C-alpha positions as CSV (number, residue, x, y, z in Angstrom):
1,L,-14.8,-17.9,-4.0
2,N,-11.2,-18.7,-3.2
3,K,-10.5,-20.4,-6.5
4,P,-11.4,-18.0,-9.4
5,E,-8.5,-19.6,-11.3
6,W,-10.6,-22.7,-11.7
7,Y,-13.2,-21.1,-14.1
8,L,-10.7,-18.7,-15.6
9,T,-8.3,-21.5,-16.6
10,Q,-11.3,-23.6,-17.8
11,V,-12.4,-20.9,-20.2
12,L,-8.8,-20.5,-21.6
13,M,-8.7,-24.3,-22.1
14,W,-12.1,-24.2,-24.0
15,I,-10.9,-21.4,-26.2
16,G,-7.6,-23.2,-27.0
17,N,-9.2,-26.6,-27.5
18,H,-11.9,-25.3,-29.9
19,A,-9.6,-23.0,-31.9
20,K,-8.7,-25.5,-34.6
21,F,-12.3,-26.7,-35.1
22,L,-13.6,-23.2,-35.3
23,D,-10.9,-22.2,-37.8
24,D,-11.1,-25.3,-40.0
25,K,-14.8,-26.2,-39.9
26,I,-16.8,-23.1,-38.9
27,Q,-14.9,-20.2,-40.4
28,P,-15.1,-21.5,-44.0
29,I,-18.9,-21.6,-43.7
30,L,-19.0,-18.0,-42.5
31,D,-16.6,-16.9,-45.2
32,K,-18.7,-18.7,-47.9
33,A,-21.8,-16.9,-46.6
34,G,-20.0,-13.6,-47.0
35,S,-20.0,-13.0,-43.3
36,S,-17.3,-10.8,-41.6
37,V,-17.7,-12.7,-38.3
38,N,-14.5,-14.3,-36.9
39,A,-15.7,-17.6,-35.4
40,G,-12.9,-18.0,-32.9
41,L,-13.2,-14.4,-31.6
42,E,-17.0,-14.7,-31.3
43,F,-16.6,-17.9,-29.3
44,S,-14.1,-16.2,-27.0
45,R,-16.3,-13.2,-26.6
46,A,-19.3,-15.4,-25.6
47,L,-17.2,-17.2,-23.0
48,V,-15.8,-14.0,-21.6
49,M,-19.4,-12.7,-21.2
50,L,-20.0,-15.7,-18.9
51,I,-16.9,-14.8,-16.9
52,L,-18.2,-11.2,-16.5
53,E,-21.5,-12.5,-15.2
54,K,-19.6,-14.8,-12.7
55,L,-17.3,-12.0,-11.5
56,A,-20.3,-9.6,-11.1
57,A,-22.0,-12.2,-8.9
58,D,-18.9,-13.1,-6.9
59,I,-17.2,-9.8,-6.2
60,P,-19.8,-8.5,-3.6
61,F,-19.0,-11.5,-1.4
62,L,-15.2,-11.0,-1.3
63,L,-14.9,-7.2,-1.5
64,Y,-13.9,-6.9,2.1
65,D,-11.7,-9.9,2.4
66,D,-8.3,-8.5,1.4
67,T,-6.7,-11.9,0.7
68,L,-9.5,-13.3,-1.4
69,F,-10.0,-10.0,-3.3
70,C,-6.3,-9.6,-4.1
71,H,-6.2,-13.2,-5.2
72,L,-9.1,-12.6,-7.6
73,V,-7.5,-9.5,-9.0
74,D,-4.2,-11.3,-9.6
75,E,-5.9,-14.2,-11.3
76,V,-8.0,-11.9,-13.5
77,L,-4.9,-10.0,-14.6
78,L,-3.2,-13.3,-15.5
79,F,-6.3,-14.4,-17.4
80,E,-6.5,-11.1,-19.3
81,R,-2.8,-11.3,-20.3
82,D,-3.2,-14.8,-21.7
83,L,-6.5,-13.9,-23.4
84,Y,-4.8,-11.1,-25.4
85,S,-1.3,-12.5,-25.9
86,V,-2.1,-16.2,-26.6
87,H,-5.6,-16.1,-28.0
88,G,-5.6,-12.8,-29.9
89,Y,-8.6,-11.3,-28.1
90,L,-9.5,-7.8,-29.2
91,S,-9.3,-4.8,-27.0
92,S,-12.6,-3.5,-28.3
93,F,-14.4,-6.5,-26.9
94,P,-15.9,-6.7,-23.3
95,S,-13.2,-7.6,-20.8
96,C,-12.8,-8.3,-17.1
97,M,-11.1,-4.9,-16.7
98,H,-14.6,-3.3,-17.2
99,I,-15.8,-5.2,-14.1
100,L,-12.7,-4.2,-12.1
101,S,-13.3,-0.6,-13.2
102,E,-16.7,-0.4,-11.6
103,E,-16.7,2.1,-8.7
104,S,-17.0,0.0,-5.6
105,C,-14.6,-2.7,-7.0
106,F,-12.1,-0.2,-8.3
107,Q,-11.9,1.8,-5.1
108,R,-11.3,-1.4,-3.2
109,W,-8.6,-2.4,-5.6
110,L,-6.9,1.0,-5.1
111,T,-7.1,0.6,-1.3
112,V,-5.6,-2.9,-1.2
113,E,-2.9,-2.0,-3.8
114,K,-1.8,0.9,-1.6
115,K,-2.0,-1.2,1.6
116,F,0.3,-4.0,0.2
117,A,2.6,-1.4,-1.5
118,L,3.2,0.3,1.9
119,Q,3.8,-3.1,3.6
120,K,6.4,-3.9,0.9
121,M,8.1,-0.5,1.5
122,D,8.2,-1.2,5.2
123,S,9.9,-4.5,4.6
124,M,12.3,-3.3,2.0
125,L,13.5,-0.4,4.2
126,S,13.9,-2.6,7.3
127,S,15.9,-5.2,5.5
128,E,19.5,-5.6,6.4
129,A,20.4,-5.3,2.7
130,A,18.3,-2.1,2.2
131,W,21.3,0.2,1.6
132,V,23.6,-2.3,-0.1
133,S,23.7,-2.7,-3.9
134,Q,22.8,-6.1,-5.3
135,Y,25.7,-5.6,-7.8
136,K,28.3,-4.2,-5.5
137,D,30.9,-6.8,-6.6
138,I,30.4,-6.2,-10.4
139,S,31.8,-2.7,-11.1
140,D,30.8,-2.5,-14.8
141,V,27.1,-3.2,-13.9
142,D,26.9,-0.9,-10.9
143,E,28.0,2.6,-12.0
144,M,25.1,4.2,-10.1
145,K,25.7,2.2,-6.8
146,V,22.0,1.7,-6.5
147,P,21.0,0.5,-3.0
148,D,18.6,-2.5,-2.9
149,C,15.7,-0.5,-1.4
150,A,15.7,2.0,-4.3
151,E,15.8,-0.7,-7.0
152,T,13.0,-2.7,-5.2
153,F,10.9,0.4,-4.9
154,M,11.1,1.2,-8.6
155,T,10.3,-2.4,-9.4
156,L,7.2,-2.0,-7.2
157,L,6.1,1.0,-9.2
158,L,6.7,-0.8,-12.5
159,V,4.7,-3.8,-11.3
160,I,1.8,-1.5,-10.4
161,T,1.9,0.1,-13.8
162,D,1.9,-3.3,-15.4
163,R,-1.2,-4.2,-13.4
164,Y,-3.3,-1.2,-14.3
165,K,-2.1,-0.4,-17.9
166,N,-5.0,-2.3,-19.5
167,L,-7.7,-0.5,-17.7
168,P,-10.3,0.7,-20.3
169,T,-10.4,4.4,-19.4
170,A,-7.7,7.1,-18.9
171,S,-9.5,8.4,-15.8
172,R,-9.0,5.1,-14.0
173,K,-5.4,4.9,-15.1
174,L,-4.8,8.4,-13.7
175,Q,-6.2,7.3,-10.3
176,F,-3.5,4.6,-10.2
177,L,-0.9,7.2,-11.3
178,G,-2.1,9.3,-8.3
179,L,-1.4,6.3,-6.1
180,Q,2.1,5.9,-7.5
181,K,2.8,9.6,-6.9
182,E,1.7,9.2,-3.3
183,L,4.1,6.2,-3.0
184,V,7.0,8.2,-4.4
185,D,6.3,11.0,-1.9
186,D,6.0,8.5,0.9
187,F,9.4,7.0,-0.1
188,R,10.9,10.5,-0.3
189,I,9.7,11.2,3.3
190,R,11.2,7.9,4.5
191,L,14.5,8.7,2.8
192,T,14.5,12.1,4.4
193,Q,14.0,10.6,7.9
194,V,16.9,8.2,7.5
195,M,19.1,11.0,6.1
196,K,18.4,13.2,9.1
197,E,19.6,10.3,11.3
198,E,22.8,10.1,9.3
199,S,23.5,13.8,8.9
200,R,26.4,13.7,11.3
201,D,28.2,11.4,9.0
202,S,27.6,12.9,5.6
203,L,30.4,10.9,4.0
204,G,29.3,7.7,5.6
205,F,28.1,4.6,3.8
206,R,24.3,5.0,4.4
207,Y,24.2,8.8,3.7
208,C,26.0,8.2,0.3
209,A,23.5,5.3,-0.4
210,I,20.6,7.6,0.1
211,L,22.0,10.1,-2.4
212,N,22.6,7.3,-4.8
213,A,19.0,6.1,-4.3
214,V,17.6,9.6,-5.0
215,N,19.8,10.0,-8.1
216,Y,18.7,6.6,-9.4
217,I,15.0,7.2,-8.8
218,A,15.1,10.7,-10.5
219,T,16.9,9.1,-13.5
220,V,14.4,6.3,-13.9
221,L,11.4,8.7,-13.5
222,A,13.0,10.9,-16.2
223,D,13.3,7.8,-18.5
224,W,9.6,7.0,-17.9
225,A,8.5,10.6,-18.7
226,D,7.9,9.6,-22.4
227,N,5.6,6.8,-21.4
228,V,2.0,8.2,-21.8
């Protein structure tokens, strides 16, 4: 249960190792018979169906172990990325995201995603470098004077988007978007709390860093507004 990468990697190897044989030997037979079947894709589809069976059997046993469940999700997302980008798998075919979209599994995914995101926010705001720009010594790169915590937070949102963008239904994606909105609001509250502590020194380093953070986040969110 703690090594889903073993069978996921094995399947990718089988797909890669058989590609030339299927293209050179099997596909011509199908073409000659007037079939529209793509041998390589059908081979991939059959192996993915085995993985869906395996996932459906395994998930109930690790649903309430945060570490094992997160590891499984991470490995499945890596597998899916390679399956589509390297092996040309079709989005219309069955995929692991359908298993992750099932209610009990999906709600668990949302819960652990939120838990680890909040932990990340705790650590980024308590860091000594939270209000310092990574590029403070490179003036032409750092026009917005973005503090490290704001940049890390927006990267966190971007990573979450990248993780859920291939979910098969819009309703599931919207639930993840709801989580991101919660995180933005949580970050806003945290910034407000720090700002109140600094209100006596409104021209001070940290107060200005908070204003820069807000400006940066608003600008990036506006840039993302066209991303459906």
